N, CA and C atoms of all chains as a GROMACS GRO file, in nm:
protein
  591
    1UNK      N    1   8.950   8.688  12.918
    1UNK     CA    2   8.858   8.800  12.912
    1UNK      C    3   8.731   8.762  12.837
    2UNK      N    4   8.743   8.659  12.750
    2UNK     CA    5   8.624   8.612  12.677
    2UNK      C    6   8.520   8.558  12.774
    3UNK      N    7   8.566   8.492  12.882
    3UNK     CA    8   8.473   8.435  12.979
    3UNK      C    9   8.396   8.546  13.052
    4UNK      N   10   8.460   8.659  13.075
    4UNK     CA   11   8.391   8.773  13.138
    4UNK      C   12   8.292   8.833  13.038
    5UNK      N   13   8.337   8.848  12.913
    5UNK     CA   14   8.251   8.905  12.809
    5UNK      C   15   8.124   8.822  12.790
    6UNK      N   16   8.137   8.690  12.805
    6UNK     CA   17   8.023   8.601  12.784
    6UNK      C   18   7.911   8.626  12.885
    7UNK      N   19   7.944   8.690  12.998
    7UNK     CA   20   7.846   8.717  13.104
    7UNK      C   21   7.793   8.860  13.099
    8UNK      N   22   7.810   8.926  12.984
    8UNK     CA   23   7.773   9.068  12.968
    8UNK      C   24   7.632   9.096  13.022
    9UNK      N   25   7.533   9.014  12.987
    9UNK     CA   26   7.397   9.047  13.027
    9UNK      C   27   7.380   9.038  13.178
   10UNK      N   28   7.453   8.943  13.242
   10UNK     CA   29   7.445   8.934  13.388
   10UNK      C   30   7.505   9.057  13.455
   11UNK      N   31   7.620   9.102  13.401
   11UNK     CA   32   7.681   9.224  13.456
   11UNK      C   33   7.590   9.344  13.433
   12UNK      N   34   7.526   9.351  13.316
   12UNK     CA   35   7.432   9.461  13.289
   12UNK      C   36   7.318   9.460  13.390
   13UNK      N   37   7.262   9.341  13.416
   13UNK     CA   38   7.151   9.331  13.511
   13UNK      C   39   7.191   9.381  13.650
   14UNK      N   40   7.318   9.360  13.686
   14UNK     CA   41   7.367   9.402  13.817
   14UNK      C   42   7.414   9.548  13.816
   15UNK      N   43   7.410   9.612  13.700
   15UNK     CA   44   7.456   9.750  13.689
   15UNK      C   45   7.606   9.764  13.704
   16UNK      N   46   7.678   9.662  13.655
   16UNK     CA   47   7.824   9.661  13.671
   16UNK      C   48   7.893   9.696  13.539
   17UNK      N   49   7.988   9.789  13.547
   17UNK     CA   50   8.074   9.820  13.433
   17UNK      C   51   8.205   9.744  13.450
   18UNK      N   52   8.265   9.704  13.341
   18UNK     CA   53   8.390   9.628  13.347
   18UNK      C   54   8.496   9.700  13.264
   19UNK      N   55   8.620   9.694  13.313
   19UNK     CA   56   8.734   9.743  13.236
   19UNK      C   57   8.838   9.632  13.234
   20UNK      N   58   8.894   9.602  13.117
   20UNK     CA   59   9.008   9.510  13.113
   20UNK      C   60   9.134   9.595  13.092
   21UNK      N   61   9.245   9.549  13.151
   21UNK     CA   62   9.369   9.628  13.144
   21UNK      C   63   9.487   9.536  13.123
   22UNK      N   64   9.564   9.563  13.019
   22UNK     CA   65   9.693   9.494  13.004
   22UNK      C   66   9.795   9.596  12.954
   23UNK      N   67   9.919   9.554  12.945
   23UNK     CA   68  10.024   9.646  12.900
   23UNK      C   69  10.028   9.659  12.747
   24UNK      N   70   9.942   9.584  12.678
   24UNK     CA   71   9.937   9.600  12.531
   24UNK      C   72   9.881   9.737  12.494
   25UNK      N   73   9.917   9.784  12.376
   25UNK     CA   74   9.864   9.912  12.330
   25UNK      C   75   9.718   9.897  12.288
   26UNK      N   76   9.648  10.010  12.277
   26UNK     CA   77   9.508  10.003  12.232
   26UNK      C   78   9.500   9.953  12.087
   27UNK      N   79   9.609   9.971  12.012
   27UNK     CA   80   9.612   9.918  11.874
   27UNK      C   81   9.609   9.766  11.876
   28UNK      N   82   9.689   9.706  11.965
   28UNK     CA   83   9.690   9.559  11.975
   28UNK      C   84   9.556   9.508  12.029
   29UNK      N   85   9.496   9.582  12.123
   29UNK     CA   86   9.362   9.543  12.173
   29UNK      C   87   9.264   9.531  12.056
   30UNK      N   88   9.272   9.627  11.963
   30UNK     CA   89   9.180   9.626  11.848
   30UNK      C   90   9.198   9.498  11.767
   31UNK      N   91   9.324   9.460  11.744
   31UNK     CA   92   9.350   9.340  11.662
   31UNK      C   93   9.310   9.213  11.737
   32UNK      N   94   9.337   9.210  11.869
   32UNK     CA   95   9.297   9.092  11.948
   32UNK      C   96   9.146   9.074  11.944
   33UNK      N   97   9.075   9.187  11.961
   33UNK     CA   98   8.929   9.183  11.954
   33UNK      C   99   8.883   9.126  11.819
   34UNK      N  100   8.941   9.178  11.711
   34UNK     CA  101   8.898   9.139  11.576
   34UNK      C  102   8.936   8.996  11.543
   35UNK      N  103   9.058   8.958  11.581
   35UNK     CA  104   9.112   8.829  11.536
   35UNK      C  105   9.076   8.712  11.627
   36UNK      N  106   9.049   8.741  11.755
   36UNK     CA  107   9.029   8.627  11.844
   36UNK      C  108   8.904   8.639  11.932
   37UNK      N  109   8.895   8.748  12.012
   37UNK     CA  110   8.784   8.757  12.108
   37UNK      C  111   8.649   8.750  12.039
   38UNK      N  112   8.637   8.818  11.924
   38UNK     CA  113   8.507   8.821  11.856
   38UNK      C  114   8.471   8.684  11.799
   39UNK      N  115   8.569   8.594  11.791
   39UNK     CA  116   8.540   8.458  11.745
   39UNK      C  117   8.504   8.366  11.862
   40UNK      N  118   8.533   8.412  11.985
   40UNK     CA  119   8.501   8.332  12.104
   40UNK      C  120   8.366   8.371  12.162
   41UNK      N  121   8.332   8.500  12.154
   41UNK     CA  122   8.206   8.553  12.209
   41UNK      C  123   8.148   8.647  12.105
   42UNK      N  124   8.019   8.637  12.081
   42UNK     CA  125   7.957   8.726  11.983
   42UNK      C  126   7.976   8.871  12.025
   43UNK      N  127   8.028   8.952  11.938
   43UNK     CA  128   8.051   9.093  11.970
   43UNK      C  129   8.182   9.118  12.041
   44UNK      N  130   8.251   9.012  12.082
   44UNK     CA  131   8.381   9.028  12.149
   44UNK      C  132   8.367   9.088  12.288
   45UNK      N  133   8.473   9.150  12.337
   45UNK     CA  134   8.473   9.211  12.470
   45UNK      C  135   8.400   9.345  12.460
   46UNK      N  136   8.287   9.363  12.532
   46UNK     CA  137   8.200   9.477  12.507
   46UNK      C  138   8.231   9.603  12.588
   47UNK      N  139   8.333   9.600  12.673
   47UNK     CA  140   8.367   9.716  12.755
   47UNK      C  141   8.504   9.771  12.713
   48UNK      N  142   8.545   9.885  12.769
   48UNK     CA  143   8.675   9.941  12.729
   48UNK      C  144   8.791   9.846  12.761
   49UNK      N  145   8.880   9.831  12.665
   49UNK     CA  146   9.003   9.753  12.684
   49UNK      C  147   9.115   9.856  12.700
   50UNK      N  148   9.163   9.867  12.823
   50UNK     CA  149   9.253   9.978  12.860
   50UNK      C  150   9.399   9.939  12.834
   51UNK      N  151   9.477  10.034  12.788
   51UNK     CA  152   9.619  10.013  12.765
   51UNK      C  153   9.701  10.072  12.879
   52UNK      N  154   9.784   9.988  12.941
   52UNK     CA  155   9.869  10.032  13.052
   52UNK      C  156  10.015  10.010  13.011
   53UNK      N  157  10.053  10.078  12.904
   53UNK     CA  158  10.182  10.054  12.838
   53UNK      C  159  10.303  10.056  12.930
   54UNK      N  160  10.305  10.148  13.025
   54UNK     CA  161  10.424  10.158  13.111
   54UNK      C  162  10.403  10.094  13.248
   55UNK      N  163  10.290  10.025  13.266
   55UNK     CA  164  10.265   9.956  13.393
   55UNK      C  165  10.230  10.048  13.508
   56UNK      N  166  10.200  10.173  13.478
   56UNK     CA  167  10.173  10.270  13.585
   56UNK      C  168  10.047  10.231  13.664
   57UNK      N  169   9.943  10.186  13.590
   57UNK     CA  170   9.819  10.149  13.659
   57UNK      C  171   9.842  10.020  13.739
   58UNK      N  172   9.910   9.925  13.676
   58UNK     CA  173   9.937   9.798  13.743
   58UNK      C  174  10.017   9.817  13.872
   59UNK      N  175  10.112   9.909  13.870
   59UNK     CA  176  10.190   9.936  13.991
   59UNK      C  177  10.100   9.990  14.102
   60UNK      N  178  10.010  10.080  14.065
   60UNK     CA  179   9.920  10.140  14.165
   60UNK      C  180   9.830  10.034  14.228
   61UNK      N  181   9.803   9.927  14.154
   61UNK     CA  182   9.717   9.820  14.204
   61UNK      C  183   9.797   9.699  14.254
   62UNK      N  184   9.930   9.711  14.252
   62UNK     CA  185  10.014   9.604  14.308
   62UNK      C  186  10.018   9.478  14.225
   63UNK      N  187   9.992   9.488  14.095
   63UNK     CA  188   9.988   9.368  14.011
   63UNK      C  189  10.090   9.372  13.897
   64UNK      N  190  10.176   9.474  13.896
   64UNK     CA  191  10.272   9.484  13.786
   64UNK      C  192  10.396   9.400  13.818
   65UNK      N  193  10.430   9.311  13.727
   65UNK     CA  194  10.548   9.226  13.741
   65UNK      C  195  10.664   9.296  13.670
   66UNK      N  196  10.754   9.355  13.750
   66UNK     CA  197  10.863   9.436  13.693
   66UNK      C  198  10.952   9.353  13.601
   67UNK      N  199  10.977   9.225  13.640
   67UNK     CA  200  11.066   9.143  13.558
   67UNK      C  201  11.003   9.106  13.424
   68UNK      N  202  10.875   9.067  13.430
   68UNK     CA  203  10.808   9.025  13.308
   68UNK      C  204  10.756   9.142  13.226
   69UNK      N  205  10.744   9.259  13.290
   69UNK     CA  206  10.690   9.374  13.219
   69UNK      C  207  10.542   9.361  13.187
   70UNK      N  208  10.471   9.280  13.267
   70UNK     CA  209  10.327   9.261  13.243
   70UNK      C  210  10.249   9.274  13.374
   71UNK      N  211  10.120   9.292  13.362
   71UNK     CA  212  10.031   9.291  13.478
   71UNK      C  213   9.982   9.148  13.499
   72UNK      N  214   9.998   9.097  13.620
   72UNK     CA  215   9.943   8.963  13.646
   72UNK      C  216   9.793   8.976  13.668
   73UNK      N  217   9.726   8.862  13.692
   73UNK     CA  218   9.580   8.856  13.688
   73UNK      C  219   9.518   8.910  13.815
   74UNK      N  220   9.500   9.041  13.820
   74UNK     CA  221   9.436   9.104  13.936
   74UNK      C  222   9.294   9.144  13.903
   75UNK      N  223   9.203   9.118  13.996
   75UNK     CA  224   9.062   9.154  13.971
   75UNK      C  225   9.011   9.229  14.094
   76UNK      N  226   8.949   9.345  14.071
   76UNK     CA  227   8.908   9.434  14.179
   76UNK      C  228   8.761   9.470  14.162
   77UNK      N  229   8.683   9.460  14.270
   77UNK     CA  230   8.544   9.506  14.269
   77UNK      C  231   8.541   9.641  14.340
   78UNK      N  232   8.494   9.744  14.268
   78UNK     CA  233   8.493   9.881  14.321
   78UNK      C  234   8.348   9.925  14.337
   79UNK      N  235   8.313   9.976  14.455
   79UNK     CA  236   8.173  10.014  14.480
   79UNK      C  237   8.145  10.155  14.427
   80UNK      N  238   8.019  10.200  14.434
   80UNK     CA  239   7.985  10.332  14.377
   80UNK      C  240   8.058  10.449  14.444
   81UNK      N  241   8.113  10.428  14.563
   81UNK     CA  242   8.191  10.533  14.629
   81UNK      C  243   8.339  10.529  14.592
   82UNK      N  244   8.376  10.437  14.503
   82UNK     CA  245   8.517  10.428  14.463
   82UNK      C  246   8.602  10.348  14.559
   83UNK      N  247   8.539  10.271  14.647
   83UNK     CA  248   8.612  10.189  14.745
   83UNK      C  249   8.629  10.048  14.689
   84UNK      N  250   8.750   9.995  14.700
   84UNK     CA  251   8.775   9.856  14.658
   84UNK      C  252   8.714   9.764  14.763
   85UNK      N  253   8.614   9.686  14.725
   85UNK     CA  254   8.549   9.595  14.820
   85UNK      C  255   8.609   9.455  14.813
   86UNK      N  256   8.669   9.418  14.701
   86UNK     CA  257   8.726   9.283  14.690
   86UNK      C  258   8.841   9.287  14.591
   87UNK      N  259   8.940   9.203  14.617
   87UNK     CA  260   9.049   9.189  14.521
   87UNK      C  261   9.097   9.046  14.519
   88UNK      N  262   9.138   9.001  14.401
   88UNK     CA  263   9.189   8.865  14.384
   88UNK      C  264   9.306   8.878  14.286
   89UNK      N  265   9.419   8.819  14.322
   89UNK     CA  266   9.536   8.827  14.234
   89UNK      C  267   9.590   8.687  14.210
   90UNK      N  268   9.600   8.649  14.084
   90UNK     CA  269   9.651   8.518  14.045
   90UNK      C  270   9.774   8.537  13.956
   91UNK      N  271   9.869   8.444  13.965
   91UNK     CA  272   9.978   8.446  13.868
   91UNK      C  273   9.920   8.402  13.733
   92UNK      N  274   9.993   8.427  13.623
   92UNK     CA  275   9.931   8.415  13.491
   92UNK      C  276   9.875   8.278  13.451
   93UNK      N  277   9.920   8.170  13.514
   93UNK     CA  278   9.886   8.039  13.459
   93UNK      C  279   9.748   7.985  13.495
   94UNK      N  280   9.681   8.046  13.592
   94UNK     CA  281   9.547   7.999  13.630
   94UNK      C  282   9.445   8.110  13.603
   95UNK      N  283   9.339   8.074  13.532
   95UNK     CA  284   9.235   8.172  13.497
   95UNK      C  285   9.137   8.195  13.609
   96UNK      N  286   9.055   8.299  13.589
   96UNK     CA  287   8.958   8.338  13.691
   96UNK      C  288   8.833   8.250  13.690
   97UNK      N  289   8.753   8.260  13.797
   97UNK     CA  290   8.621   8.198  13.800
   97UNK      C  291   8.518   8.312  13.797
   98UNK      N  292   8.457   8.333  13.680
   98UNK     CA  293   8.367   8.448  13.664
   98UNK      C  294   8.242   8.432  13.750
   99UNK      N  295   8.200   8.306  13.772
   99UNK     CA  296   8.084   8.281  13.859
   99UNK      C  297   8.109   8.331  14.000
  100UNK      N  298   8.230   8.312  14.050
  100UNK     CA  299   8.264   8.360  14.184
  100UNK      C  300   8.269   8.513  14.187
  101UNK      N  301   8.317   8.572  14.081
  101UNK     CA  302   8.317   8.720  14.072
  101UNK      C  303   8.174   8.772  14.082
  102UNK      N  304   8.083   8.712  14.007
  102UNK     CA  305   7.944   8.758  14.007
  102UNK      C  306   7.880   8.736  14.145
  103UNK      N  307   7.912   8.621  14.208
  103UNK     CA  308   7.860   8.595  14.343
  103UNK      C  309   7.905   8.704  14.440
  104UNK      N  310   8.033   8.741  14.432
  104UNK     CA  311   8.084   8.844  14.523
  104UNK      C  312   8.018   8.979  14.497
  105UNK      N  313   7.997   9.014  14.370
  105UNK     CA  314   7.928   9.140  14.340
  105UNK      C  315   7.789   9.140  14.403
  106UNK      N  316   7.714   9.029  14.385
  106UNK     CA  317   7.579   9.020  14.441
  106UNK      C  318   7.583   9.034  14.593
  107UNK      N  319   7.682   8.970  14.656
  107UNK     CA  320   7.692   8.976  14.802
  107UNK      C  321   7.722   9.119  14.849
  108UNK      N  322   7.819   9.184  14.783
  108UNK     CA  323   7.852   9.322  14.825
  108UNK      C  324   7.735   9.417  14.800
  109UNK      N  325   7.661   9.395  14.692
  109UNK     CA  326   7.544   9.480  14.666
  109UNK      C  327   7.437   9.455  14.773
  110UNK      N  328   7.418   9.328  14.811
  110UNK     CA  329   7.318   9.295  14.914
  110UNK      C  330   7.355   9.362  15.047
  111UNK      N  331   7.482   9.352  15.083
  111UNK     CA  332   7.529   9.412  15.209
  111UNK      C  333   7.509   9.564  15.207
  112UNK      N  334   7.540   9.625  15.094
  112UNK     CA  335   7.526   9.771  15.083
  112UNK      C  336   7.378   9.812  15.093
  113UNK      N  337   7.291   9.730  15.035
  113UNK     CA  338   7.148   9.765  15.033
  113UNK      C  339   7.078   9.736  15.166
  114UNK      N  340   7.124   9.635  15.240
  114UNK     CA  341   7.047   9.590  15.356
  114UNK      C  342   7.116   9.609  15.491
  115UNK      N  343   7.250   9.623  15.492
  115UNK     CA  344   7.322   9.629  15.619
  115UNK      C  345   7.340   9.492  15.683
  116UNK      N  346   7.286   9.386  15.619
  116UNK     CA  347   7.310   9.250  15.667
  116UNK      C  348   7.451   9.208  15.625
  117UNK      N  349   7.496   9.095  15.679
  117UNK     CA  350   7.625   9.041  15.635
  117UNK      C  351   7.600   8.902  15.577
  118UNK      N  352   7.685   8.864  15.480
  118UNK     CA  353   7.663   8.737  15.411
  118UNK      C  354   7.769   8.636  15.452
  119UNK      N  355   7.726   8.524  15.511
  119UNK     CA  356   7.822   8.422  15.556
  119UNK      C  357   7.889   8.350  15.438
  120UNK      N  358   7.982   8.262  15.470
  120UNK     CA  359   8.058   8.186  15.371
  120UNK      C  360   7.969   8.120  15.266
  121UNK      N  361   8.004   8.134  15.140
  121UNK     CA  362   7.933   8.065  15.033
  121UNK      C  363   7.796   8.122  15.002
  122UNK      N  364   7.763   8.238  15.058
  122UNK     CA  365   7.628   8.295  15.039
  122UNK      C  366   7.594   8.313  14.892
  123UNK      N  367   7.471   8.280  14.858
  123UNK     CA  368   7.412   8.309  14.728
  123UNK      C  369   7.279   8.377  14.756
  124UNK      N  370   7.227   8.457  14.661
  124UNK     CA  371   7.096   8.520  14.683
  124UNK      C  372   6.993   8.416  14.725
  125UNK      N  373   6.914   8.447  14.828
  125UNK     CA  374   6.812   8.355  14.878
  125UNK      C  375   6.858   8.275  14.998
  126UNK      N  376   6.990   8.267  15.018
  126UNK     CA  377   7.040   8.194  15.134
  126UNK      C  378   7.041   8.284  15.257
  127UNK      N  379   7.049   8.223  15.379
  127UNK     CA  380   7.040   8.305  15.500
  127UNK      C  381   7.155   8.405  15.513
  128UNK      N  382   7.120   8.522  15.563
  128UNK     CA  383   7.220   8.623  15.597
  128UNK      C  384   7.219   8.637  15.748
  129UNK      N  385   7.306   8.719  15.801
  129UNK     CA  386   7.307   8.744  15.944
  129UNK      C  387   7.293   8.894  15.967
  130UNK      N  388   7.218   8.930  16.072
  130UNK     CA  389   7.204   9.071  16.108
  130UNK      C  390   7.289   9.096  16.233
  131UNK      N  391   7.400   9.169  16.217
  131UNK     CA  392   7.488   9.190  16.332
  131UNK      C  393   7.414   9.260  16.447
  132UNK      N  394   7.422   9.202  16.569
  132UNK     CA  395   7.358   9.264  16.686
  132UNK      C  396   7.419   9.196  16.810
  133UNK      N  397   7.413   9.262  16.924
  133UNK     CA  398   7.482   9.209  17.042
  133UNK      C  399   7.440   9.067  17.078
  134UNK      N  400   7.308   9.034  17.068
  134UNK     CA  401   7.267   8.901  17.115
  134UNK      C  402   7.300   8.789  17.014
  135UNK      N  403   7.363   8.826  16.903
  135UNK     CA  404   7.407   8.722  16.808
  135UNK      C  405   7.545   8.668  16.846
  136UNK      N  406   7.614   8.739  16.935
  136UNK     CA  407   7.748   8.698  16.972
  136UNK      C  408   7.744   8.561  17.038
  137UNK      N  409   7.821   8.466  16.984
  137UNK     CA  410   7.823   8.331  17.038
  137UNK      C  411   7.703   8.247  16.997
  138UNK      N  412   7.611   8.304  16.920
  138UNK     CA  413   7.487   8.235  16.884
  138UNK      C  414   7.475   8.208  16.733
  139UNK      N  415   7.583   8.237  16.660
  139UNK     CA  416   7.578   8.215  16.515
  139UNK      C  417   7.544   8.069  16.485
  140UNK      N  418   7.592   7.977  16.571
  140UNK     CA  419   7.568   7.834  16.548
  140UNK      C  420   7.420   7.800  16.543
  141UNK      N  421   7.337   7.884  16.607
  141UNK     CA  422   7.192   7.858  16.605
  141UNK      C  423   7.128   7.902  16.473
  142UNK      N  424   7.186   8.006  16.411
  142UNK     CA  425   7.123   8.065  16.293
  142UNK      C  426   7.185   8.020  16.163
  143UNK      N  427   7.307   7.966  16.170
  143UNK     CA  428   7.376   7.936  16.044
  143UNK      C  429   7.451   7.805  16.057
  144UNK      N  430   7.431   7.718  15.958
  144UNK     CA  431   7.496   7.586  15.959
  144UNK      C  432   7.600   7.580  15.848
  145UNK      N  433   7.703   7.500  15.869
  145UNK     CA  434   7.808   7.493  15.766
  145UNK      C  435   7.753   7.444  15.633
  146UNK      N  436   7.644   7.366  15.636
  146UNK     CA  437   7.583   7.319  15.510
  146UNK      C  438   7.538   7.437  15.424
  147UNK      N  439   7.507   7.552  15.488
  147UNK     CA  440   7.464   7.668  15.411
  147UNK      C  441   7.575   7.722  15.320
  148UNK      N  442   7.699   7.681  15.350
  148UNK     CA  443   7.811   7.733  15.270
  148UNK      C  444   7.823   7.661  15.136
  149UNK      N  445   7.749   7.549  15.121
  149UNK     CA  446   7.768   7.471  14.999
  149UNK      C  447   7.674   7.515  14.887
  150UNK      N  448  10.103  10.804  14.542
  150UNK     CA  449   9.971  10.741  14.546
  150UNK      C  450   9.977  10.614  14.632
  151UNK      N  451   9.875  10.598  14.718
  151UNK     CA  452   9.867  10.476  14.798
  151UNK      C  453   9.842  10.356  14.709
  152UNK      N  454   9.895  10.240  14.753
  152UNK     CA  455   9.870  10.118  14.676
  152UNK      C  456   9.730  10.064  14.709
  153UNK      N  457   9.674   9.996  14.610
  153UNK     CA  458   9.538   9.944  14.627
  153UNK      C  459   9.531   9.844  14.741
  154UNK      N  460   9.426   9.852  14.822
  154UNK     CA  461   9.400   9.750  14.924
  154UNK      C  462   9.248   9.741  14.941
  155UNK      N  463   9.201   9.623  14.981
  155UNK     CA  464   9.058   9.605  15.003
  155UNK      C  465   9.014   9.696  15.116
  156UNK      N  466   8.909   9.773  15.093
  156UNK     CA  467   8.861   9.868  15.192
  156UNK      C  468   8.914  10.009  15.169
  157UNK      N  469   9.010  10.022  15.076
  157UNK     CA  470   9.069  10.152  15.047
  157UNK      C  471   9.014  10.211  14.918
  158UNK      N  472   9.045  10.339  14.898
  158UNK     CA  473   9.003  10.407  14.775
  158UNK      C  474   9.076  10.346  14.654
  159UNK      N  475   9.004  10.321  14.547
  159UNK     CA  476   9.066  10.268  14.425
  159UNK      C  477   9.150  10.377  14.361
  160UNK      N  478   9.280  10.350  14.336
  160UNK     CA  479   9.363  10.452  14.272
  160UNK      C  480   9.304  10.493  14.136
  161UNK      N  481   9.292  10.623  14.116
  161UNK     CA  482   9.236  10.671  13.988
  161UNK      C  483   9.343  10.658  13.879
  162UNK      N  484   9.299  10.648  13.756
  162UNK     CA  485   9.393  10.645  13.643
  162UNK      C  486   9.322  10.696  13.520
  163UNK      N  487   9.403  10.738  13.425
  163UNK     CA  488   9.353  10.784  13.297
  163UNK      C  489   9.439  10.718  13.192
  164UNK      N  490   9.379  10.657  13.089
  164UNK     CA  491   9.459  10.586  12.989
  164UNK      C  492   9.378  10.569  12.861
  165UNK      N  493   9.448  10.535  12.754
  165UNK     CA  494   9.382  10.508  12.627
  165UNK      C  495   9.316  10.370  12.632
  166UNK      N  496   9.203  10.360  12.564
  166UNK     CA  497   9.132  10.234  12.559
  166UNK      C  498   9.073  10.213  12.421
  167UNK      N  499   9.044  10.087  12.392
  167UNK     CA  500   8.975  10.053  12.268
  167UNK      C  501   8.838   9.999  12.304
  168UNK      N  502   8.733  10.051  12.237
  168UNK     CA  503   8.598   9.997  12.257
  168UNK      C  504   8.514  10.030  12.135
  169UNK      N  505   8.436   9.933  12.089
  169UNK     CA  506   8.341   9.955  11.980
  169UNK      C  507   8.404  10.023  11.858
  170UNK      N  508   8.522   9.980  11.820
  170UNK     CA  509   8.583  10.036  11.700
  170UNK      C  510   8.644  10.174  11.719
  171UNK      N  511   8.647  10.221  11.845
  171UNK     CA  512   8.700  10.356  11.869
  171UNK      C  513   8.812  10.354  11.973
  172UNK      N  514   8.906  10.447  11.957
  172UNK     CA  515   9.007  10.472  12.060
  172UNK      C  516   8.960  10.590  12.142
  173UNK      N  517   8.968  10.578  12.273
  173UNK     CA  518   8.927  10.691  12.357
  173UNK      C  519   9.003  10.689  12.488
  174UNK      N  520   9.016  10.808  12.545
  174UNK     CA  521   9.082  10.819  12.675
  174UNK      C  522   8.975  10.793  12.781
  175UNK      N  523   9.002  10.703  12.874
  175UNK     CA  524   8.904  10.680  12.979
  175UNK      C  525   8.967  10.708  13.115
  176UNK      N  526   8.882  10.738  13.212
  176UNK     CA  527   8.926  10.774  13.347
  176UNK      C  528   8.844  10.695  13.446
  177UNK      N  529   8.909  10.630  13.543
  177UNK     CA  530   8.833  10.551  13.640
  177UNK      C  531   8.733  10.639  13.713
  178UNK      N  532   8.771  10.762  13.744
  178UNK     CA  533   8.681  10.848  13.824
  178UNK      C  534   8.552  10.882  13.748
  179UNK      N  535   8.550  10.863  13.616
  179UNK     CA  536   8.426  10.881  13.540
  179UNK      C  537   8.323  10.774  13.576
  180UNK      N  538   8.367  10.667  13.644
  180UNK     CA  539   8.277  10.558  13.681
  180UNK      C  540   8.223  10.573  13.823
  181UNK      N  541   8.251  10.686  13.885
  181UNK     CA  542   8.200  10.710  14.020
  181UNK      C  543   8.048  10.697  14.019
  182UNK      N  544   7.994  10.635  14.123
  182UNK     CA  545   7.849  10.615  14.131
  182UNK      C  546   7.804  10.482  14.073
  183UNK      N  547   7.898  10.407  14.015
  183UNK     CA  548   7.864  10.276  13.957
  183UNK      C  549   7.950  10.167  14.021
  184UNK      N  550   7.897  10.046  14.021
  184UNK     CA  551   7.978   9.930  14.054
  184UNK      C  552   8.069   9.902  13.935
  185UNK      N  553   8.198   9.887  13.961
  185UNK     CA  554   8.294   9.869  13.852
  185UNK      C  555   8.387   9.754  13.885
  186UNK      N  556   8.414   9.670  13.787
  186UNK     CA  557   8.510   9.561  13.803
  186UNK      C  558   8.626   9.589  13.710
  187UNK      N  559   8.749   9.587  13.762
  187UNK     CA  560   8.862   9.598  13.671
  187UNK      C  561   8.944   9.470  13.674
  188UNK      N  562   8.977   9.423  13.556
  188UNK     CA  563   9.047   9.296  13.540
  188UNK      C  564   9.180   9.319  13.468
  189UNK      N  565   9.289   9.297  13.540
  189UNK     CA  566   9.420   9.298  13.477
  189UNK      C  567   9.448   9.159  13.421
  190UNK      N  568   9.523   9.152  13.312
  190UNK     CA  569   9.562   9.022  13.258
  190UNK      C  570   9.696   9.039  13.189
  191UNK      N  571   9.772   8.929  13.177
  191UNK     CA  572   9.912   8.943  13.132
  191UNK      C  573   9.927   8.991  12.988
  192UNK      N  574   9.833   8.960  12.902
  192UNK     CA  575   9.851   9.013  12.768
  192UNK      C  576   9.753   8.959  12.667
  193UNK      N  577   9.726   9.039  12.564
  193UNK     CA  578   9.643   8.995  12.452
  193UNK      C  579   9.711   8.872  12.389
  194UNK      N  580   9.635   8.781  12.339
  194UNK     CA  581   9.685   8.662  12.268
  194UNK      C  582   9.759   8.563  12.358
  195UNK      N  583   9.747   8.580  12.492
  195UNK     CA  584   9.802   8.474  12.577
  195UNK      C  585   9.696   8.365  12.588
  196UNK      N  586   9.731   8.251  12.646
  196UNK     CA  587   9.645   8.133  12.629
  196UNK      C  588   9.531   8.120  12.730
  197UNK      N  589   9.550   8.175  12.849
  197UNK     CA  590   9.447   8.157  12.952
  197UNK      C  591   9.367   8.285  12.969
   0.00000   0.00000   0.00000
């Protein structure tokens, strides 16, 4: 969560709010913030740290591990209409890539604002595609696999 | 409640949270109109 907190200004620029959720109590969140997160990132985790003590939220999102009694690493991008636009779920041993999260937010915001679609690996400034009948079978003319890198 | 899926409505929830030295009840639906990212993780003080 420290890696997400470190990108606070980028999330602010994109108008994105973040919530972290684990099965720990809000009391434990306070101590984790004080004892560890605030030593990794100035100010610590700057958004609400939510307590999901009984796993009710995790179950609703399909990330609650009944045997372990914990929520595994699920990440969801929710648009202003409350629709989940992206989800990524990892088992506990591999951490997230915050850069990829930010790229996806930018892509979904671009799509929402323009009606264009963003091909593989899209970053702001790279070519997009405008869906239309005469593009069918012609994507190879407008988009090259090198654009994905 | 339906389970979360990409393209579907995000399940609403209400729960206690810690932020800025305060405990408060927060509700996902209070974030309507904003882009919101929610991150689940296995636990405070875990290594990754």
